[in-house]
N, C-alpha and C positions, 0 to 999 in steps of 0.2 A: 504493500500500500504506500502511495506517495505521501511524504511528509511535507508539511507546509514550510515555506521559506522562513527561517528565523528572523529575517530582517523586515518582515511584513509590518509589525507594529511600529518599528522605527521609521520605515518608509512612509507609513500613514501619517505619523506625527510630523515628519518633515514637510509633507505636502500641505498639511494644515497649519504650518507655522505662521504664515502671514495673518492668520485670524485668531491667534492665541489670546488677543485682548478683546475679542468680540463679546458683546453682552451675553450672548447665549448661542449654543449649538443645538439645532433641532435635527434629529435623524429621521428621515423618511423610512418608516418601518412597516413593510408589508407583511412581515413574518416569514418571507421566503429566505432562501439560502443567503443571497447577497446581503440583504439588509440585516439579517441575523448575525452574520459574521461582522459586519460593520459596527453594529451596536455593541457586540461583545468586545471587539477590539477597543472601542472608545471607552466603554465602561471600565475595562481592565486598566487601560492607560490612565484613566482619571484617578485611580487609586495611588499611583506613584508620581504623576505629573500634575501640575497646576493647570487644569483645563477650565474653560468657561462652563457654566452650568449646562448639563446635558438633559435633553428630554427626547422622547420618541413621539412621532406622529403617525397614526394609522388611519388611512383613508378607506372608508367602507363604501364601495360603489353600489352595492345592492343589486349586482347583475346576476348572481347565481346563489342558489340556496346554501351551498357549501361555505360561502363567505360569512354567513351569520355566526359561525363558530370561531372565526379567526380573531376577533377582538379579544375573546377570552384567552386564547393561546398567547396573543401578544402581551396581554396583561400579566400572565404568569411569567413569561420571559422577563419582562421589565421588572416585576417584583423581585425576581431572583437576582437581577443585576443592580437593583436599587435605583432604577431610572424611572422617572415619572412618565406616564403614557397619556396621550390625548387622542381619543377616537373621534374622527370627523366623518360625518355621513354626508354624502353628496348625491345630487341628482344628475344622472348622465343623460344628455340629450340624444335621443335616438336619431340615427342618420345613416349615411352610406358607409361610414367607417366607425364601427363601435370602438375600435382600438384608439382612434384619434379622439373621439368624444370623451372616452374614459380618461385619457391622458390630460386633455384640456381641463376637465373637471378636477382632476387630482392636483394639477399645478395651480389652478385658481385657488384651491383650498390652501396649498402651501404658501401662496403669495399673501393670503389674508392673515396667516399666522406669523409670518416672518416680519419681525419688527426692524426698526432702524439699526443698521450695523450688524444684525444677527445673521447667522448662517443656517441654511437648509442643506443638509448633507445627504446625498443619495448614493446608492450602492452599485451603480452601473459599472461594469468591468470591461476588460479588453475584448471579450467575445461579443458583448453587446455593441461595442464600438464597430467591430468588423461587420456585424449584422446590419447596423445602421448604414454604414457606407455602401454595402451591396444593395440594400433595399432602396436607398436614394438614387444609386446609380441606375437601377432598373426603372426608376421613375423619371430619368432624364434631368436630374438635379445639376446645378452649376457648382462652382467652387465652394460657395458658402454652404450649400446642402451637403456636398461630399466631404466637407470638413467634419461632418457628423456632429457628435456631441461635444461641446466645449468643456474643458476641465472646470471652468468657472464662468459665471455670467451674473449680471445683476438680477435680483428678484425682489420685487417690491422695494422696501427701503434697505434691504440687505443683499445677500449673495447666495446663489445656488452653487455648490461645489461638489464635484465628482472625483474624490481622491483615489478611487480604485481603477481608473481607466487603463492603467498600465499593468494591472494584475489579472491573471487568467482565472477563468471559472474553476479550473482544476486546482489552482492554488487555494482558492477560497474553500472549495469542498474539502481539501486536505486539512485545512485549518479547522473546519467545522467537525470533521471526524476525530481529530486528535483532541479537541476540546469537548467532545461528546455533546455537541449541540443538536437540538432538534429544530426542525423548521417545517413550514407549510409547503406542500406541493400543490400548486394551483392547477386544478383539472383542466382549465382552459389553456394552459401552456402546452398541452398535447394536441390541441385541436388544429389540424393543418389548414382549416379554412382561414385562419389568421395568417397573414403574409409572413410575419416574423417567425411564427412557429414552423411554417413550411420551409423557410430558409434554414432554420436551426436544425430541424430533424431530417430534412431530405437533401438539401444542397450542401451545407457545410461538411457533413460527414464524407460526401463524395470528394469535395475539394481537399479535405485533409488526407484522404487516401493517396491522392496524386501529389499534393503539395503539403507535407506535414506542417509547415510553418505558415500556412495560408492566413490563419487568424492573426498572428503577430505581425506579418508583413502588411496585411490590409489595415490593421490598426495604426501601423507606422505611416502608411500612406495618408490616413486621415490626419495625422499630426502634420505631415508636410503640407497638406491642403489647408489646414487651419493656419499655418504660418503664411501661406500664400494669400489667404483671405485677409490676414492682418495687413499685409502690404497693400492689397487692393483698397482696404479701408483707409489707410494712410493717404493713398493717392486720391481717393474720393474726397477726403477732407481738404486736401490742397486745392483740388479743382472747385469744390463748393465755396471755399474761402474766396477764390478769385471771382466767383459769380455772385457773391453776397454783397450787394451794393445797396445803400440806403434807398428806400422807396420815396417817390415824390409825394406819397400819401402816408405819412408816419402814423396817422390815426387808424389806418386800415391794417389791423394786426392779423394778416393772413401770411402764411409762408410763401415767399417769392424768391426768384432768382433772376439775374440778368441773363438774357438769352445769348448775347454775343459771345461771352467767354466760353459758354458751353458749346455753342455751334462751331467754335474754332478747334475743338478737340476731335480726335478720331471717334468713329462711331462707338467703338468698344469703350473708350473712356467716358463718352456721354452716358452710355447705359450704366456704367459702373457708378458714376457720380449720382445719377438719378435714382438708381436702386438704393443707394445709401441714404439719399434724402427722403425718398418715399417710404422706406421701411417702417418708420414709426407712424406714418399717416394712413397707410392702406395696405391691403394684400397686393403683392406684386403681380404684374401680368405675366402670362406665359410668353414664350419666345415669339409666337406668331402675332400676339397682340401688340408687340412693340412697334409694329408698323404705325400705330396711332401716334407715337412720338414723332416719327419722321414727317407725318402729315401735318402735325401741329407746328413743328420746327420750320418746315419749308413752305408754309402757306404764304400768300401774298401779304405785303406790308399792311394793306388796308383791310385784310380779313380779320376775323375774330374767331379763330379756330379753338376747338376744345378737344380734350382727350378724356373719354369716360373710363374710369377705373372702378374697382369694386366698392370703394368707400367714399368716392367723391369724383371731382373733375379737375383736370389741369387746363387752365386757360392761358392764352397769350394775348398780351395787349401792350402796345407802345414799348416793345423791346424787352418786356418782362414776362416771365411765366409765373402764374399764381396757382396755389392749391386751394380749391374750394371743397370743403367737406360736404357730405351728403345733406347735412343739416342746414346748409346755406339757404335752401329754398323754403325752409319750414318757418315762415313768418306770415303774419296777417297784413295784407295791404289795405285794410279798411281804414277809413278816416278816424282820427282820434281827437276829441275836443281837449283843449288845454285850458281848463278853467282857472287854474292858479299858476300862472307862468313864473311867479317868483320861486316856485318849487320845481325841482327836476321832474321830468315826465318819463315814466317807464313805458316803452313801446312794446306791444305784444310780440315777443320773439325777435325784437330788433334793437335791443340795447336801451340807452337812456339819452335824453336831451336835457340841456340846461342853457340858460342865458348867462353871458357875462355882461355887466352893465345893467341898466334899468330895462326890464322887459317892455315891449311895445304894448300899447293899449289893445284890448280885445274887441270882439270875440275872436280867439285864436283856435286854430286846429292844425293838425298834421295830416298831410295826404301824401300819396305816392304818384309817380308818373303814370299817366295813361295815354300821353301823346297830345300834342297841340297846345301845351302850356306856354303862356306868355308872361314875361317878367319886365317890370318897369325899372330901369336903371338910371340913376342920376347922371345927367350929361350924355346919355346914350339913347334915351327914349325906350320904346317898347322893343323887346328882343325875344326871339323864339328860344325857349329853354333848351331844345335839342342842340341848337347852334352854340349856345353858351357852354353846354356840357362838352361839346367837341373842342371848344377853345381851351377848356380846362384839362383836356386829355384824360379825364376820369375813365377808368376801365369800364367797358360796357357791362360787365356782370354786376357792377355795384350800382348802376344807375337806377334800377328798379327798386333798390332798397334805400336810396337817399331820402331822408325826411325833408319834405317841402312844407314850409311854414306859410299858412294862409290867414288872412284877416278877412272874414267873410269870403268873398270870391276873388280876393286880390292875393296873388302870390308875392309874399314879402321877402322870403329868403330861402336859400338852399344850404342845409347844414354843412359846415366844415370847409366849403369851397371859397378860396380867396376872392373877394370882390362880390360874392353872391350870398355870403353868410351874415352880412352886416346890414344895419338899417340906414345905410347912407351916412348922414351926419348926425344921427340920433344917438350914437355911442354904444349901442348894444350889438352883440354877436351871438349867433346860434351855434352851439357846440353839440356834436353827436359822438357818443361813445358806443361803438358797435359792441355786440355781444363778445364776451371774453372767451379765451380758450376753454375755460372750465364749463362754459355754457355750450360748448360744442361747435363754436364758429370757426376756430382756427387751431 
């Protein structure tokens, strides 16, 4: 019988060294082999080393009857090791991929538990990494996907860390046998209908017969790809910095980039920069859908093209590209009476208005563009609002949301626009604060 490597505890401690001063370490504890070994190693090390407070988290997905007995098993293990256990029950959304839905529910639970600076430690190992690489390769993933699971990444206010990615499953099992540990065998892990199980039970055994080091070499390839992705991220940050120019409309807090610096890059660098920029904003498009970027980039100067993505739209206007989240159109364009103009006015789904200086006499109301509006300007006479907006170079996508101040049927002001937001020589100015990021606008 294979013995576990004696340097395993020291290796684990070294990997976790950067977080020795974290407020707490939480161990994701399914009760299976990997997490049982991880918990036992850390609980044993805590007896001789000064570690942050340890606790175990068990997520109960409620997907199979056998799982109802697992919290009791996990509790017994934790009691024996002197580690507190928290059982979290989640609802898994039914869909095309039960594996993905369960994973999303699990990590959402982990994020809610992980506090500022705290660690969520999981037990994925080298075999898991190789499976992830092959699984994503078969799905046509790019460098980021083929980098597989990162050894660490931000999670909520803390970090998710996978300290066993260089350790084989065989080494973990050898440790468990020598320590006489017991663990749960999830019946679903033998179901070949799940893609990872099929790879684990049917593909990898055949690979190992022909190439005994297949798992370790594939895991090493994932490390190389992770390093390559890091370089791509650095390049993207440089390119985005060059394209990050102050907007002519600083009050419009939407993510935006200057088009010219991006368009000067190679196609591959454009995609790399945009993927980096769009990742926190939306699900990224597949390879074929990237034609939408070329269409938006190459449209005529006087066009107002847009590129629809999963969670919003990318617009181009006056040499700038702007990200509009899906919530952008979710506001009411009905007229709103402003009975007390000395106080700020909350607009339904469209932020807040207020005056600087003494507000004009009423009755006042806020309306939105419907076409044909005329505005009287001192020294310029009556002017078509559409032409005035063209002069201001205001992006087309914002024009329908701009609050228009009326007194009766007279258009007095257009919020925020120089020369249009003032009351002539009367000393007041109309200010609009669009919805903030927290309200889903940007």
